[in-house]
C-alpha positions as CSV (number, residue, x, y, z in Angstrom):
1,M,-44.6,267.1,196.8
2,S,-45.7,266.2,193.3
3,L,-44.3,263.0,191.7
4,L,-43.1,264.8,188.5
5,G,-42.7,268.5,188.0
6,I,-41.4,269.9,184.8
7,R,-40.5,273.6,184.4
8,N,-39.5,275.5,181.2
9,L,-38.2,272.3,179.6
10,R,-36.4,273.0,176.4
11,T,-34.8,270.2,174.5
12,H,-32.7,271.1,171.4
13,L,-31.1,269.0,168.8
14,A,-28.1,270.1,166.8
15,V,-28.7,270.2,163.1
16,P,-26.7,271.6,160.2
17,G,-26.9,275.3,160.5
18,G,-28.3,275.6,164.1
19,W,-30.6,274.0,166.6
20,A,-33.9,272.4,166.4
21,K,-36.3,273.1,169.3
22,V,-38.1,269.8,169.7
23,V,-39.5,270.6,173.2
24,D,-39.9,274.4,173.7
25,G,-40.7,275.6,177.2
26,V,-43.1,272.9,178.5
27,D,-44.4,273.0,182.1
28,L,-46.1,269.9,183.5
29,E,-47.2,268.6,186.9
30,L,-48.0,265.0,187.8
31,A,-49.3,263.8,191.3
32,E,-48.8,260.4,192.8
33,G,-51.2,257.9,191.2
34,E,-52.4,260.4,188.6
35,T,-52.9,259.8,184.8
36,L,-51.9,262.4,182.3
37,G,-52.4,262.2,178.6
38,V,-50.1,263.9,176.1
39,V,-51.6,264.3,172.7
40,G,-50.4,265.7,169.4
41,E,-49.5,264.8,165.8
42,S,-46.2,263.2,164.8
43,G,-43.6,265.8,165.1
44,S,-45.3,267.7,167.9
45,G,-42.6,266.8,170.5
46,K,-44.4,264.0,172.4
47,T,-41.7,261.3,172.3
48,M,-38.9,263.8,172.8
49,L,-40.7,264.9,175.9
50,A,-40.8,261.5,177.2
51,L,-37.2,260.7,176.3
52,S,-36.2,264.0,178.0
53,I,-37.7,262.8,181.3
54,L,-35.5,259.7,181.2
55,G,-32.4,261.6,180.0
56,L,-32.3,259.5,176.8
57,L,-31.3,262.3,174.5
58,P,-29.3,261.6,171.3
59,E,-25.8,262.7,171.1
60,A,-26.8,265.9,169.3
61,G,-29.4,266.7,172.0
62,S,-29.1,269.0,175.0
63,F,-31.3,270.8,177.4
64,G,-31.8,274.6,177.2
65,A,-30.9,276.9,180.0
66,G,-33.4,276.9,182.9
67,S,-34.9,273.6,182.0
68,S,-36.0,271.6,185.1
69,I,-37.3,268.0,185.5
70,R,-38.0,267.1,189.2
71,F,-38.9,263.5,190.1
72,R,-40.0,263.4,193.8
73,G,-38.1,266.6,194.3
74,E,-34.8,265.4,192.8
75,E,-33.5,267.4,189.8
76,L,-32.8,265.1,186.9
77,V,-31.4,267.7,184.5
78,G,-27.7,267.5,184.9
79,V,-27.7,264.4,187.2
80,G,-25.0,261.9,186.7
81,K,-25.2,258.9,184.4
82,K,-24.9,256.4,187.3
83,R,-28.1,257.9,189.0
84,L,-30.0,258.0,185.7
85,R,-29.4,254.3,185.1
86,E,-30.8,253.6,188.5
87,I,-33.9,255.7,187.8
88,R,-34.5,254.3,184.3
89,G,-36.5,251.1,184.4
90,G,-36.5,251.2,188.3
91,E,-38.3,254.4,189.4
92,I,-39.4,255.5,186.0
93,A,-40.2,253.0,183.3
94,M,-41.2,253.4,179.7
95,I,-43.3,251.3,177.2
96,F,-42.3,252.0,173.6
97,Q,-44.8,252.0,170.7
98,E,-43.6,249.0,168.7
99,P,-42.8,246.0,170.8
100,M,-41.3,243.9,168.0
101,T,-38.4,246.5,167.6
102,S,-38.0,246.8,171.4
103,L,-37.8,243.1,172.1
104,N,-34.7,241.2,171.2
105,P,-35.6,238.4,168.7
106,V,-32.9,236.0,169.6
107,F,-33.7,235.8,173.4
108,T,-36.9,234.3,174.9
109,V,-39.4,236.7,176.5
110,G,-38.7,235.0,179.9
111,N,-35.0,235.9,179.6
112,Q,-35.8,239.5,178.7
113,V,-38.2,240.0,181.6
114,R,-35.8,238.2,183.9
115,E,-33.0,240.6,182.9
116,A,-35.2,243.5,183.8
117,V,-36.0,241.9,187.1
118,E,-32.4,241.2,188.1
119,L,-31.2,244.6,186.9
120,H,-33.6,246.5,189.3
121,R,-34.4,244.0,192.1
122,P,-32.3,242.0,194.5
123,L,-33.6,238.7,193.0
124,K,-31.7,235.9,191.4
125,G,-32.2,232.3,190.4
126,A,-35.5,230.7,191.4
127,A,-36.7,233.9,193.0
128,A,-36.3,235.8,189.8
129,R,-38.0,233.0,187.8
130,H,-41.0,233.1,190.0
131,E,-41.1,236.8,189.7
132,V,-41.1,236.5,185.9
133,I,-44.0,234.2,186.1
134,R,-45.8,236.5,188.4
135,L,-45.3,239.4,186.1
136,L,-46.4,237.6,183.0
137,T,-49.6,236.4,184.9
138,E,-50.3,239.9,186.0
139,V,-50.4,241.2,182.5
140,G,-52.7,238.5,181.4
141,I,-50.4,235.9,179.6
142,S,-51.8,232.5,180.2
143,S,-49.5,229.5,181.0
144,P,-46.6,231.8,181.8
145,D,-44.3,229.0,182.8
146,V,-44.5,227.6,179.3
147,R,-44.8,231.0,177.3
148,M,-41.7,232.4,178.9
149,R,-39.7,230.0,176.8
150,D,-41.1,231.3,173.7
151,Y,-39.5,234.0,171.4
152,P,-41.1,237.3,170.5
153,H,-42.1,236.2,167.0
154,Q,-44.2,233.4,168.6
155,F,-46.4,236.1,170.3
156,S,-49.1,238.2,168.7
157,G,-48.8,242.0,168.7
158,G,-51.0,242.3,171.7
159,M,-49.1,239.7,173.6
160,R,-45.8,241.3,172.8
161,Q,-47.1,244.5,174.2
162,R,-48.1,242.7,177.3
163,V,-44.6,241.4,177.6
164,M,-43.3,245.0,177.3
165,I,-45.6,246.1,180.1
166,A,-44.3,243.2,182.3
167,M,-40.8,244.4,181.7
168,A,-41.8,247.9,182.5
169,L,-43.3,246.7,185.8
170,A,-40.3,244.6,186.7
171,G,-38.5,247.4,188.6
172,E,-41.7,248.4,190.5
173,P,-41.7,251.9,189.1
174,S,-43.5,254.9,190.6
175,L,-44.0,256.5,187.2
176,L,-44.8,254.7,184.0
177,I,-44.5,256.4,180.6
178,A,-46.4,254.7,177.7
179,D,-45.5,256.0,174.3
180,E,-48.2,255.1,171.7
181,P,-48.7,251.7,173.3
182,T,-51.6,250.7,171.1
183,T,-50.4,252.2,167.6
184,A,-49.8,248.7,165.9
185,L,-52.9,247.0,167.4
186,D,-56.4,246.6,166.2
187,V,-59.4,248.1,168.1
188,S,-60.3,245.2,170.2
189,I,-56.7,244.5,171.4
190,E,-56.2,248.2,171.9
191,A,-59.1,248.2,174.3
192,Q,-57.7,245.2,176.2
193,I,-54.2,247.0,176.5
194,L,-55.7,250.2,177.7
195,K,-57.8,248.4,180.3
196,L,-54.8,246.5,181.4
197,L,-52.7,249.7,181.8
198,K,-55.4,251.4,183.7
199,A,-55.9,248.4,186.1
200,V,-52.2,248.0,186.7
201,Q,-51.7,251.7,187.2
202,A,-54.6,251.9,189.8
203,R,-53.5,248.7,191.6
204,K,-50.0,249.9,192.1
205,E,-50.9,253.6,192.5
206,M,-48.3,254.6,189.8
207,G,-48.3,257.8,188.0
208,L,-49.0,257.2,184.3
209,V,-48.2,259.4,181.3
210,L,-49.9,258.1,178.2
211,I,-48.6,259.6,174.9
212,S,-50.9,259.4,171.9
213,H,-52.1,261.1,168.7
214,D,-55.6,260.0,169.5
215,L,-57.9,261.9,172.0
216,G,-60.2,258.9,172.0
217,V,-57.5,256.7,173.5
218,V,-56.6,259.2,176.1
219,S,-60.3,259.7,177.0
220,K,-60.4,256.1,178.2
221,V,-57.6,256.2,180.6
222,C,-56.5,259.8,181.6
223,E,-57.8,262.3,184.2
224,R,-55.9,265.2,182.6
225,V,-54.7,266.0,179.1
226,V,-52.0,268.2,177.6
227,I,-52.1,269.1,173.9
228,L,-48.7,269.6,172.3
229,Y,-47.9,271.4,169.0
230,G,-44.4,272.5,168.0
231,G,-43.0,271.3,171.3
232,R,-45.3,273.8,173.2
233,V,-48.4,273.1,175.3
234,V,-51.3,274.7,173.5
235,E,-54.1,273.5,175.7
236,S,-54.5,271.6,178.9
237,G,-57.1,270.7,181.4
238,P,-59.3,267.8,182.8
239,T,-59.8,265.3,180.0
240,H,-63.6,265.4,180.0
241,E,-63.6,269.1,179.9
242,V,-61.2,269.4,177.0
243,L,-63.0,266.8,174.9
244,A,-66.5,268.4,175.7
245,A,-65.4,271.9,174.9
246,P,-62.0,272.1,173.2
247,K,-60.7,275.7,173.0
248,H,-57.7,275.8,170.9
249,P,-58.2,275.5,167.1
250,Y,-55.6,272.8,167.0
251,T,-57.4,270.8,169.6
252,R,-60.7,271.2,167.7
253,G,-58.9,270.1,164.6
254,L,-57.7,266.9,166.2
255,M,-61.3,266.2,167.4
256,G,-62.6,266.9,163.8
257,S,-60.0,264.5,162.3
258,R,-61.6,261.4,163.8
259,L,-64.9,259.7,163.5
260,S,-66.7,258.0,166.4
261,I,-69.1,255.1,165.9
262,D,-72.1,257.3,166.3
263,D,-70.7,260.1,164.1
264,R,-73.1,260.8,161.1
265,R,-70.4,262.6,159.1
266,K,-69.4,260.8,155.9
267,T,-66.1,262.5,155.6
268,L,-63.3,263.5,158.0
269,R,-62.3,267.2,158.5
270,P,-58.5,267.0,158.4
271,I,-56.3,269.8,159.6
272,P,-54.8,271.5,156.5
273,G,-51.1,271.3,155.9
274,E,-48.6,269.3,157.9
275,V,-46.4,269.8,160.9
276,P,-43.2,271.7,159.8
277,E,-39.7,270.5,160.5
278,A,-38.5,271.7,163.9
279,T,-36.1,274.2,162.2
280,M,-38.9,275.8,160.1
281,W,-41.4,277.0,162.7
282,P,-43.1,280.3,161.6
283,R,-42.9,283.6,163.4
284,G,-45.7,284.2,166.0
285,C,-48.1,281.3,166.8
286,K,-46.6,278.1,165.5
287,F,-50.0,276.9,164.4
288,H,-51.2,280.0,162.5
289,P,-50.3,278.8,158.9
290,R,-52.8,275.8,159.4
291,C,-55.3,277.7,161.4
292,S,-58.9,278.6,160.2
293,E,-59.3,281.2,162.8
294,V,-56.0,283.1,162.4
295,L,-55.9,286.8,163.5
296,P,-53.3,289.4,162.2
297,R,-51.5,289.3,165.6
298,C,-51.1,285.5,165.4
299,R,-48.5,286.1,162.6
300,K,-46.5,288.5,164.7
301,A,-46.3,287.1,168.3
302,E,-47.0,284.0,170.2
303,P,-49.4,284.2,173.3
304,G,-48.7,282.8,176.6
305,L,-50.9,280.2,178.3
306,L,-54.2,281.9,179.1
307,A,-57.4,281.1,181.0
308,P,-60.1,280.5,178.5
309,D,-63.4,282.5,178.6
310,G,-62.3,284.4,181.8
311,D,-62.0,281.1,183.7
312,D,-59.1,281.7,186.1
313,R,-58.7,278.1,187.4
314,A,-55.2,276.8,187.2
315,D,-56.3,273.5,185.7
316,R,-57.5,274.8,182.4
317,E,-55.3,276.8,180.0
318,V,-55.0,277.6,176.3
319,R,-52.3,279.2,174.2
320,C,-54.4,281.2,171.7
321,W,-55.1,284.9,171.0
322,L,-58.7,284.2,170.7
323,F,-58.9,284.0,174.5
324,G,-56.8,287.0,175.6
325,D,-55.5,290.4,174.5
326,E,-52.3,290.4,176.7
327,E,-49.3,288.3,176.2
328,V,-48.6,286.2,179.3
329,P,-45.0,285.2,179.7
330,R,-45.3,281.4,180.3
């Protein structure tokens, strides 16, 4: 049994005049202890995918017919609010991208970590305090018995993110979702946080879903990667294979939009245009207005997920007419 199994996930938001499809037929599988990267630009559906897993949809949000999210075999779509509260923070935890807006500025970090401990574990009093100190130590905060009395504004951005990781670990989750956990950090602190996430994930044998706009970040942590565009999976496979030989024009565009330290290019090659609003997707392939390799049929119909270059392995797929003539209903 897989840890997380997502089938035909469709998340819709009610907007004036209709519905916005923010997640549009996503299939994912995550094994126990596996690391999966989810990559795409802002507006591609990454965060809404994460919030869908936790059932944290806005009031205007709903799941489309046939959507399924199974966690250790238990269906989460349609499950009661009480059970969802038990799962959130306990069995599935999430780290948000900006810790300063996630931490309460009027409570000490110790109080906030302790609240997470007491909510999901049968620990109170001195036992809960000792667990807070242990968690802060585990995420690399020195003198935790002293620093736990400090407030969020007394911590650097990297230290606040460590506090967020400690809070996420408080319930001893089996699945950790990290949504852009290094966005606001400089490169050196980013490397420290990624190393910490990977070490904690391996030590506790958790499943890890890392959401990012940066393939370079994902390459340091994840075994597999899924590329999202328009709420759809456009490419997936082992991370090293996707980075070594990206197939979808969108994936290649993401690769061309970043410079590495040994890259001799003097200018970036950005993807033209921008991600449309979720109510304004074009007919056919959603990426075709921005694609440099567009074919006539791309404007008429969207392909299913295909095996690139005749490779029929289930672990490498791409949604592009460049790699197949027949539409596959996936």
